[in-house]
Each structure stands twice: as C-alpha cells, then as structure tokens.
C-alpha positions as CSV (number, residue, x, y, z in Angstrom):
1,M,32.8,10.9,-10.9
2,R,31.1,8.3,-8.8
3,K,28.7,9.0,-6.0
4,R,28.2,6.6,-3.1
5,Y,24.7,6.4,-1.6
6,S,24.9,5.9,2.1
7,A,21.4,4.6,2.7
8,N,22.2,1.2,1.4
9,P,21.4,-1.7,3.8
10,T,24.1,-4.2,4.8
11,P,24.6,-6.8,2.1
12,V,22.7,-10.0,2.7
13,N,24.5,-13.0,1.3
14,G,23.9,-12.1,-2.4
15,F,20.8,-12.4,-4.5
16,R,20.4,-15.9,-6.0
17,E,18.3,-16.0,-9.1
18,V,16.2,-19.0,-9.9
19,R,14.6,-20.3,-13.1
20,R,11.7,-18.0,-14.2
21,R,9.2,-20.8,-14.2
22,T,9.5,-20.9,-10.4
23,S,8.1,-17.3,-10.3
24,V,5.3,-18.5,-12.5
25,V,4.6,-21.2,-9.9
26,A,4.6,-18.5,-7.3
27,F,1.9,-16.6,-9.3
28,F,-0.4,-19.5,-9.7
29,L,0.1,-20.7,-6.2
30,G,-0.7,-17.2,-4.9
31,M,-3.8,-16.9,-7.1
32,A,-4.9,-20.3,-5.9
33,I,-4.7,-19.0,-2.3
34,I,-6.9,-16.0,-3.3
35,V,-9.5,-18.1,-5.0
36,A,-9.6,-20.5,-2.1
37,A,-10.1,-17.6,0.2
38,I,-13.1,-16.4,-1.9
39,L,-14.7,-19.9,-2.1
40,L,-14.1,-21.0,1.4
41,G,-14.4,-17.7,3.3
42,H,-13.8,-17.7,7.1
43,S,-13.6,-21.4,7.5
44,Y,-11.2,-23.5,9.5
45,A,-10.5,-25.5,6.3
46,F,-9.0,-22.5,4.7
47,Y,-7.2,-21.3,7.9
48,F,-5.4,-24.6,8.5
49,S,-4.6,-25.1,4.8
50,F,-3.2,-21.5,4.6
51,L,-1.1,-22.0,7.7
52,A,0.3,-25.3,6.6
53,L,1.1,-24.0,3.1
54,S,2.8,-20.9,4.4
55,I,5.2,-22.7,6.7
56,L,5.9,-25.3,3.9
57,M,6.7,-22.6,1.3
58,A,8.8,-20.8,3.9
59,L,10.9,-23.9,4.4
60,L,11.2,-24.6,0.7
61,W,11.8,-21.1,-0.7
62,R,13.4,-19.2,2.1
63,K,16.7,-19.2,0.1
64,A,15.1,-18.3,-3.1
65,P,14.5,-14.5,-2.8
66,R,12.5,-13.8,-5.9
67,P,9.8,-16.4,-5.9
68,W,9.4,-16.2,-2.1
69,T,9.1,-12.4,-2.3
70,Y,6.6,-12.7,-5.1
71,L,4.5,-15.3,-3.1
72,V,4.4,-13.0,0.0
73,S,3.4,-10.0,-2.3
74,I,0.5,-11.8,-3.9
75,S,-0.7,-13.2,-0.6
76,S,-1.1,-9.6,0.5
77,S,-4.2,-9.5,-1.8
78,T,-5.9,-12.3,0.2
79,P,-9.2,-10.6,0.9
80,I,-9.8,-12.0,4.4
81,A,-7.8,-12.0,7.6
82,I,-6.3,-15.3,8.8
83,A,-6.9,-17.1,12.1
84,K,-9.0,-16.1,15.1
85,Q,-7.0,-13.0,15.9
86,Q,-7.3,-11.7,12.3
87,F,-3.8,-11.4,10.7
88,A,-3.3,-10.3,7.2
89,G,-2.3,-13.2,4.9
90,N,1.1,-11.8,3.9
91,L,2.0,-11.3,7.6
92,I,1.6,-15.1,8.2
93,F,4.3,-15.7,5.6
94,A,6.3,-12.8,7.0
95,L,6.2,-14.4,10.5
96,W,7.6,-17.7,9.3
97,F,10.3,-15.8,7.3
98,A,11.3,-13.9,10.4
99,V,11.5,-17.0,12.5
100,L,13.6,-18.9,10.0
101,N,15.8,-15.9,8.9
102,P,15.9,-13.5,11.9
103,R,19.2,-12.0,10.7
104,Y,17.3,-9.9,8.1
105,L,15.5,-8.0,10.9
106,F,19.0,-6.6,12.0
107,R,20.2,-5.5,8.5
108,L,17.6,-2.8,7.6
109,P,18.5,0.8,6.9
110,K,19.2,2.4,10.3
111,W,16.5,5.1,10.1
112,I,13.9,2.3,10.1
113,Y,15.0,1.2,13.7
114,V,14.3,4.7,15.0
115,T,10.7,4.6,13.8
116,A,10.3,1.0,15.2
117,A,11.7,2.1,18.6
118,L,9.1,4.8,18.8
119,A,6.4,2.4,17.9
120,V,7.5,-0.1,20.6
121,I,7.6,2.7,23.2
122,G,4.1,3.8,22.1
123,V,2.6,0.3,22.5
124,A,4.2,0.0,25.9
125,T,3.0,3.3,27.3
126,S,-0.5,2.8,26.0
127,S,-0.7,-0.6,27.8
128,I,-1.5,1.4,31.0
129,N,-5.0,2.0,29.6
130,W,-5.7,-1.1,27.4
131,V,-4.6,-3.9,29.8
132,S,-7.8,-4.8,31.5
133,G,-9.1,-7.4,34.0
134,N,-9.1,-9.9,31.2
135,F,-5.4,-9.8,30.9
136,V,-4.9,-12.5,28.3
137,G,-7.8,-11.3,26.2
138,S,-6.6,-7.7,26.1
139,I,-3.0,-8.9,25.4
140,M,-4.2,-11.0,22.4
141,R,-6.5,-8.3,21.1
142,Q,-4.0,-5.4,21.3
143,G,-1.2,-7.7,20.3
144,A,-3.0,-8.6,17.0
145,F,-3.5,-4.9,16.4
146,A,0.1,-4.0,17.0
147,Y,1.3,-6.9,14.8
148,N,-0.8,-5.8,11.9
149,F,-0.5,-2.0,12.2
150,F,2.8,-1.5,13.8
151,L,5.1,-4.5,13.6
152,A,4.2,-5.2,9.9
153,P,4.9,-1.8,8.3
154,F,7.8,-0.9,10.6
155,L,9.8,-4.2,10.6
156,L,8.3,-7.3,9.1
157,L,7.6,-6.0,5.6
158,P,10.9,-4.2,5.3
159,A,12.6,-7.4,6.3
160,V,10.7,-9.4,3.7
161,Y,11.6,-7.0,0.9
162,L,15.2,-6.3,2.0
163,R,16.7,-8.9,-0.4
164,M,15.2,-7.0,-3.3
165,S,17.8,-4.4,-2.8
166,E,20.3,-6.8,-4.3
167,S,18.4,-7.8,-7.4
168,R,19.8,-6.3,-10.6
169,D,17.1,-7.8,-12.9
170,H,15.0,-4.7,-13.2
171,A,12.7,-6.3,-15.7
172,A,11.9,-9.1,-13.3
173,N,11.4,-6.6,-10.5
174,L,8.8,-4.8,-12.6
175,Q,7.0,-8.1,-13.2
176,G,6.8,-8.5,-9.5
177,L,5.3,-5.1,-9.0
178,L,2.7,-5.5,-11.8
179,F,1.7,-9.2,-11.6
180,F,2.1,-9.8,-7.9
181,L,0.9,-6.5,-6.3
182,I,-1.1,-4.5,-8.8
183,V,-3.0,-7.0,-10.8
184,P,-4.3,-9.4,-8.1
185,S,-6.0,-6.8,-5.9
186,T,-7.3,-4.9,-9.0
187,L,-8.9,-8.2,-10.2
188,I,-10.6,-8.8,-6.8
189,L,-11.9,-5.2,-6.5
190,I,-13.3,-5.0,-10.0
191,S,-14.8,-8.5,-9.7
192,A,-16.5,-7.6,-6.5
193,K,-18.0,-4.4,-8.0
194,L,-19.2,-6.0,-11.2
195,L,-20.0,-9.6,-10.1
196,G,-20.6,-9.3,-6.4
197,T,-23.9,-8.6,-4.6
198,V,-24.5,-5.7,-2.2
199,D,-24.2,-7.1,1.3
200,N,-25.4,-4.1,3.4
201,T,-28.2,-2.4,1.6
202,W,-30.1,-1.5,4.7
203,E,-27.1,-0.2,6.7
204,A,-26.0,1.9,3.6
205,S,-29.4,3.4,3.3
206,L,-29.2,4.8,6.8
207,H,-26.7,7.4,5.5
208,A,-27.6,10.7,3.8
209,V,-30.1,10.2,0.9
210,G,-28.2,9.8,-2.4
211,L,-24.9,9.1,-0.6
212,A,-25.4,5.5,0.2
213,E,-23.2,4.3,-2.6
214,G,-20.1,5.3,-0.6
215,Y,-21.0,2.9,2.1
216,L,-21.6,-0.3,0.2
217,N,-20.0,-3.7,0.8
218,Y,-20.1,-6.4,-1.9
219,K,-20.1,-10.1,-1.3
220,L,-18.0,-12.1,-3.7
221,G,-18.2,-15.8,-3.1
222,N,-17.9,-16.2,0.6
223,V,-16.1,-13.0,1.4
224,V,-17.2,-9.4,1.8
225,I,-15.2,-6.7,0.0
226,S,-15.5,-3.3,1.6
227,F,-16.3,-0.4,-0.7
228,V,-16.7,2.1,2.1
229,R,-15.1,5.2,0.6
230,T,-12.9,6.1,3.5
231,E,-11.4,2.5,3.5
232,V,-11.2,1.5,-0.2
233,G,-10.1,5.0,-1.4
234,F,-6.6,4.4,0.0
235,I,-5.9,1.3,-2.0
236,L,-7.5,2.6,-5.1
237,A,-5.4,5.8,-5.0
238,A,-2.2,3.8,-4.5
239,L,-3.0,1.3,-7.3
240,I,-3.9,4.2,-9.7
241,C,-0.5,5.8,-9.0
242,A,1.4,2.5,-9.4
243,S,-0.5,1.6,-12.6
244,T,0.1,5.0,-14.1
245,A,3.8,4.8,-13.3
246,V,4.1,1.6,-15.3
247,M,1.9,2.7,-18.1
248,V,3.6,6.0,-18.8
249,S,7.2,4.5,-18.5
250,Q,8.9,3.2,-21.6
251,V,8.6,-0.5,-20.6
252,K,7.5,-3.6,-22.5
253,G,4.3,-2.9,-24.5
254,L,2.4,-5.7,-22.9
255,Y,3.2,-4.4,-19.4
256,S,1.9,-0.9,-20.4
257,V,-1.3,-2.4,-21.7
258,I,-1.9,-4.4,-18.6
259,A,-1.1,-1.4,-16.4
260,G,-3.5,0.7,-18.5
261,A,-6.3,-1.9,-17.9
262,C,-5.6,-1.8,-14.2
263,L,-5.6,2.0,-14.2
264,T,-9.0,2.1,-16.0
265,A,-10.5,-0.4,-13.5
266,N,-9.3,1.5,-10.5
267,V,-10.2,4.9,-11.8
268,F,-13.8,3.7,-12.4
269,L,-13.9,2.2,-8.9
270,L,-12.5,5.4,-7.3
271,L,-15.1,7.5,-9.0
272,A,-17.8,5.1,-7.9
273,T,-16.8,5.6,-4.2
274,G,-16.9,9.4,-4.5
275,S,-14.0,9.7,-2.0
276,F,-12.8,13.3,-2.6
277,G,-10.0,12.9,-0.1
278,S,-8.6,9.9,-2.0
279,I,-9.2,11.5,-5.4
280,F,-7.1,14.6,-4.2
281,A,-4.4,12.3,-2.7
282,C,-4.3,10.4,-6.0
283,I,-3.9,13.6,-8.0
284,C,-1.0,14.6,-5.7
285,G,0.6,11.2,-6.3
286,L,0.2,11.5,-10.1
287,A,1.7,15.1,-10.0
288,A,4.8,13.7,-8.2
289,I,5.2,11.0,-10.8
290,F,5.0,13.5,-13.7
291,Y,7.3,15.9,-11.9
292,I,10.0,13.2,-11.6
293,Q,9.4,12.3,-15.3
294,L,9.9,15.9,-16.3
295,R,13.3,15.9,-14.7
296,N,14.5,12.7,-16.3
297,I,12.6,12.3,-19.6
298,K,12.2,14.7,-22.5
299,A,9.4,17.2,-21.8
300,T,7.5,16.3,-25.0
301,K,7.2,12.7,-23.9
302,V,5.9,13.8,-20.5
303,F,3.4,16.1,-22.1
304,L,2.2,13.3,-24.3
305,S,1.8,11.0,-21.2
306,V,-0.2,13.6,-19.3
307,T,-2.4,14.2,-22.3
308,A,-3.0,10.5,-22.8
309,L,-3.8,10.1,-19.2
310,C,-6.3,13.1,-19.1
311,C,-8.0,11.7,-22.2
312,M,-8.3,8.3,-20.6
313,L,-9.8,9.8,-17.4
314,L,-12.3,11.8,-19.3
315,M,-13.4,8.8,-21.3
316,I,-13.8,6.7,-18.1
317,Y,-15.9,9.4,-16.6
318,S,-18.0,9.8,-19.7
319,L,-18.7,6.0,-19.8
320,S,-19.5,5.7,-16.1
321,P,-23.1,4.8,-15.3
322,P,-25.6,7.8,-14.7
323,S,-25.9,6.8,-11.0
324,T,-22.1,7.2,-10.6
325,K,-22.2,10.7,-12.2
326,E,-25.2,11.7,-10.0
327,Y,-23.4,10.4,-6.9
328,L,-20.3,12.3,-7.8
329,G,-22.3,15.5,-8.3
330,K,-23.8,15.2,-4.9
331,R,-20.4,14.5,-3.3
332,F,-18.9,17.5,-5.1
333,E,-21.7,19.8,-3.9
334,H,-21.3,18.4,-0.4
335,R,-17.5,18.7,-0.2
336,V,-16.6,21.6,-2.5
337,V,-19.6,23.8,-3.1
338,E,-20.8,23.7,0.5
339,A,-17.2,23.4,1.8
340,D,-18.2,20.9,4.5
341,T,-15.9,21.4,7.6
342,D,-16.8,18.1,9.4
343,R,-13.1,17.0,9.3
344,F,-12.0,20.0,11.4
345,V,-14.7,19.2,14.0
346,L,-13.6,15.5,14.1
347,W,-9.9,16.4,14.4
348,A,-10.6,18.9,17.2
349,R,-12.6,16.3,19.1
350,A,-9.8,13.7,18.6
351,M,-7.1,16.1,19.8
352,D,-9.1,16.8,22.9
353,Y,-9.3,13.1,23.6
354,F,-5.5,12.8,23.0
355,F,-4.8,15.5,25.5
356,E,-6.9,13.6,28.0
357,H,-4.9,10.4,27.4
358,P,-1.4,11.5,26.1
359,E,-0.1,8.0,26.9
360,G,-2.5,6.4,24.5
361,V,-5.5,4.1,24.9
362,G,-4.6,1.2,22.6
363,L,-5.6,0.9,19.0
364,T,-9.0,2.5,18.5
365,F,-10.7,4.1,15.5
366,T,-13.1,6.1,17.6
367,V,-12.8,8.8,20.3
368,G,-15.1,10.2,22.9
369,D,-16.8,8.7,25.9
370,K,-20.5,9.2,25.3
371,V,-20.5,10.4,21.6
372,K,-18.2,8.3,19.5
373,S,-16.6,9.6,16.3
374,N,-13.8,8.6,14.0
375,P,-10.9,11.1,13.7
376,H,-10.6,10.5,10.0
377,N,-6.9,11.2,10.2
378,D,-4.3,8.4,10.6
379,Y,-1.7,10.6,12.2
380,I,-4.1,11.6,15.0
381,T,-5.5,8.0,15.2
382,Y,-2.0,6.7,15.9
383,A,-1.4,9.4,18.5
384,V,-4.7,8.7,20.2
385,S,-4.1,5.0,20.2
386,Y,-0.4,4.8,21.1
387,G,0.3,8.2,22.6
388,L,2.8,10.8,21.5
389,M,5.5,8.2,20.7
390,G,3.1,6.2,18.6
391,G,1.9,9.3,16.7
392,L,5.6,10.3,16.1
393,A,6.4,6.7,15.0
394,Y,3.8,6.8,12.2
395,L,4.7,10.3,11.1
396,S,8.4,9.5,11.1
397,L,7.8,6.4,9.0
398,V,5.9,8.3,6.4
399,L,8.4,11.2,6.4
400,G,11.3,8.8,6.2
401,L,10.0,7.2,3.1
402,L,9.0,10.6,1.5
403,I,12.6,11.8,2.1
404,H,14.1,8.7,0.6
405,F,12.0,8.8,-2.6
406,F,12.5,12.6,-2.9
407,K,16.3,12.3,-2.6
408,R,16.4,9.4,-5.0
409,R,15.0,11.6,-7.8
410,K,18.6,12.7,-8.5
411,N,19.9,9.1,-8.7
412,I,17.4,7.3,-10.8
413,S,18.6,4.4,-12.9
414,V,18.6,4.8,-16.7
415,D,16.7,1.5,-16.9
416,H,13.1,2.2,-17.7
417,N,11.9,-0.8,-15.7
418,A,13.7,0.6,-12.6
419,L,12.3,4.0,-13.2
420,A,8.7,2.7,-13.4
421,I,9.1,0.9,-10.0
422,Y,10.6,4.0,-8.4
423,L,7.7,6.2,-9.7
424,A,5.2,3.7,-8.5
425,G,6.6,3.8,-4.9
426,F,6.9,7.6,-5.0
427,G,3.4,8.1,-6.2
428,A,2.0,5.6,-3.7
429,I,3.7,7.1,-0.6
430,I,2.7,10.6,-1.7
431,S,-1.0,9.5,-2.0
432,L,-0.8,7.7,1.4
433,A,0.8,10.7,3.1
434,V,-2.0,13.0,1.8
435,N,-4.9,10.6,2.3
436,S,-3.8,9.9,5.9
437,M,-4.7,13.5,6.7
438,T,-8.4,13.1,5.9
439,D,-9.3,9.4,6.1
440,H,-8.2,6.2,7.9
441,I,-6.4,3.2,6.4
442,G,-6.4,0.8,9.3
443,D,-9.9,-0.6,9.3
444,N,-9.1,-3.1,6.6
445,R,-6.0,-5.3,7.1
446,W,-5.9,-6.3,3.4
447,Y,-5.9,-2.7,2.1
448,F,-3.4,-1.6,4.8
449,N,-0.8,-4.3,4.2
450,L,-1.2,-4.3,0.4
451,I,-0.3,-0.6,0.3
452,W,2.7,-1.0,2.6
453,S,3.8,-4.0,0.6
454,L,3.8,-2.0,-2.6
455,I,5.7,0.9,-1.0
456,W,8.4,-1.3,0.6
457,Y,8.8,-3.4,-2.5
458,S,9.4,-0.2,-4.5
459,Y,11.7,1.2,-1.8
460,F,14.1,-1.7,-1.9
461,C,14.0,-2.2,-5.6
462,S,14.9,1.5,-6.0
463,L,18.0,0.8,-3.8
464,A,18.8,-2.1,-6.2
465,A,19.0,0.4,-9.1
466,Q,21.9,2.4,-7.6
467,T,24.8,0.5,-9.2
468,E,24.2,1.6,-12.8
469,N,27.1,3.2,-14.6
470,V,26.0,4.0,-18.1
471,P,27.9,6.3,-20.5
472,K,26.3,9.6,-21.3
473,N,25.6,8.7,-25.0
474,I,23.6,5.7,-24.0
475,K,21.5,7.8,-21.7
476,R,20.7,10.2,-24.5
477,E,19.7,7.2,-26.7
478,N,17.3,6.1,-24.0
479,G,15.7,9.6,-23.9
480,L,17.0,10.4,-20.5
481,S,18.3,13.9,-19.7
482,R,20.2,13.4,-16.5
483,T,23.8,12.0,-16.5
484,T,24.3,11.0,-12.8
485,T,26.3,7.9,-12.2
486,Y,26.6,6.1,-8.9
487,Q,27.8,3.1,-7.1
488,G,25.9,1.0,-4.6
C-alpha cells in the first residue's frame, strides 16, 4: 500500500544534476570567501568583492541547484556580516536568488506562509515604537534586523533550499550537509580557539571571578569570533547533533570519520564555554536522534552507537585542560548545586516589559527603562521586539518544524545517507527549541543563519527522501526494522 505525504511543496521544474567537479569548485570558492573574510576583515575591499562575486555566481549558477545551494550553504559560515547594514553572507546570495527566481518564494509548503504572515504583522505593529525622528535611519536599522532575523528564516532560506526537495541523490545531499555546513564552521571555531588570541581580556575579567572564560572573544586574522557562552552555545549544540547524526549512521566510512572529528572539536568547545543551557539542549537533541534510530535500526546497533558516543565524550572531558575542568566545576556549582534562578527573574522582568508594550518595540535584546537586562529567552525576545504576533511567529516556526520532523519519523527513507540528514535536522531543531528557552541566538548573525541553514537544508532533503519504494527483504538486509513505503 502506498502512502502520499501531503506536505510536499509544489514541484519546481525538476532537479538538474551537474558534473560533480562543479560542486568541488563551489567548495573551494566558498572556502576562499571565508579565508578572504578572515584576512581582510571589515574592509571595503572584501565587501565589494563579495557583492560582485555573489551576483556573478547567482547569474551563472541560478539554474544549477546543487552547486548553487552548496555555495550559499558554505557562505553561511562567513564569520563577518557584509555591508554597512550588517547582513549575513548567505543572505546576500539569497537576495540575488530571490530577485532572479522570485517564483520559488511562492512554492513553499503552505504552513510556512502562516508563520511569515505573523512575522510581517509583528514588524508592522512594532513600527509604532521604533520609527523615530530619524525616519530613514530607523527604517534601515530595523529593516536590517528584520531581514536577518525574520525574512531570512521565514522565507529566504526556505526558498533557497526548496529545490533540494527534488534531489534523489542522497549521497550527494549528505556531502552538502557535511562539507558545506558542518565542516567549515567547525574549522573556523576550533581555529579561533586554538590559534586565535583573546580580544577582550579586560571586559571578560569584569564578570564573576573564575567565570571569565565564558565571556571570551578570540581574534582570528582580522575578525573576532565570539565565544560568549550564550551565543556560541547554540551553534555548538546544533553542530554536535548534526555531526553525531552522520557519525552514528551507516554511511561511508570517510564521512563517519570526518563527522567524528567535527564532533570531537565541537564537544571540546562546548565544554570550554560552560554553557549548561546549551549542554542540556544538546543532550535533548542527541536523545531525539537515538530515539529515532531505535525505531528504525536494530537495538543492538543503537546501543553500540550510544556506548561509543559516551566513551568519546568521557575521553574528551578527561583530555580537556585543567582550566576547562575547573571552570566547568564552578559553572556546575553555580547552576546546579546552588540552583541559580536568575533566568526566572529575567523572564519575569521581560514579560512585564512586554505587557507595557504589547505591540512590540522593534528588535532589542534588552528590556527595562533604567535597569537593562537580557531576557535570555528567544520566544520572549521576539514577543518583546515584535509584539504578540512576532512572538507567535517565532514559536509557530519552531513548532512547525518540530511537528514536521516528528511526523516524518514514520516515513524515513531506507537510504542511510537520507536517514543521517533527517537525524541531523531533527536533532538540530530539538536543540534550538530547548536552547531558545534559556539563551538568545540573535546576537550573532553568523551563528543564527548557519543554524537555520542547517535546519532548512535537512528539512527539504528529508522531503526528497519520500519517493522510496524498497521491498521488505532489502530493508531487512540494510538493518532497518520499519517497512513503510510512500510516494512523493
């Protein structure tokens, strides 16, 4: 019996594959952009070169879905924002794509438009408070915020990754996830930690004694990489979940090794930040991954995967520097033993501010008139910034993705590459949903758009895996226990 999955987006002119070496060109071109950003920093030479290259590649590759999507993905790891109004690198590519291919904006799954409509209403209602005497300046400032933090995750990134829903080459899709989303950002983060120099020693020392390590920034070349725990914890949790999904899946051995190396690096970095909120969110994401594996793969294989992961985590902790262990001990005492309740105080203060301005005040990461504080909760931050509609928009976006990935657990492809991508997206959205309750993702455009790129890439690739129809005996040979068949 066949099962039709109704959430499929409208077909978009087929998926035209290109020679694989074109994707290799996309990788080296994207890495060249990242290296140039590190060497040139916030310079007009880099800005103008990036803008020229982005429009050129949009014209050349707009009809080549895979290399173009790969290039946009790797550009999300560009560690600086582009242009005076500070746009994330991948969103410059996405803008040209939307201009040249506007039809993709109208072929997304219908539920996405509901969340986007709420977002637009939220931005409009909040304009009552953020439009100031400097009309042009306020429009440009809040417009840049809305472009990065609303338009990007709600419309632009889904439109960019929509064509991946028609790709049936799951091995190539996995390459895109691993080499164009996981590896580049992992390389930058670990390089900044090991090779960079601390850029804010004095500012970090102003925080509680022994806790300064969670407030450090590292200078790598001519860019500053934030390792503030409430910022970097988000991306590390998502990368750990995605790396684990690839490593524990029965994919090509080289991919498992590379994913394992990325997992090791990101676990080390997350421990160094001491972000217990992100660590807990990461654990939730990993639990979701192994729960889905348990439903689709033999229990003995899942048990071996969990055992191997636990042994790896213990080894990473044991090999961590003494300073990291001491810092983690102090953080554990502060957060768990003393059961610090500062988050509840911050949430209550933010909700009071929301009730004072239910229409929203424009994007802000602080609340209060005289005493400023950060809500440390993305759901509340969006509500304070863009009113009730804006808060519902962000909540509905996260819930919509959670519902999609959870429903898809029953219709997972027998292809192990496709399963790895699905697990990566599921783990990442779980970690984001949990982490958004205690911290804030929006302070860093790179981290924000990289996570959403990873999630949307996995979302549409998981739709691509719906047209499998494999006999039961083949499924058993592949070690899969479910026998669902379906048609896209």
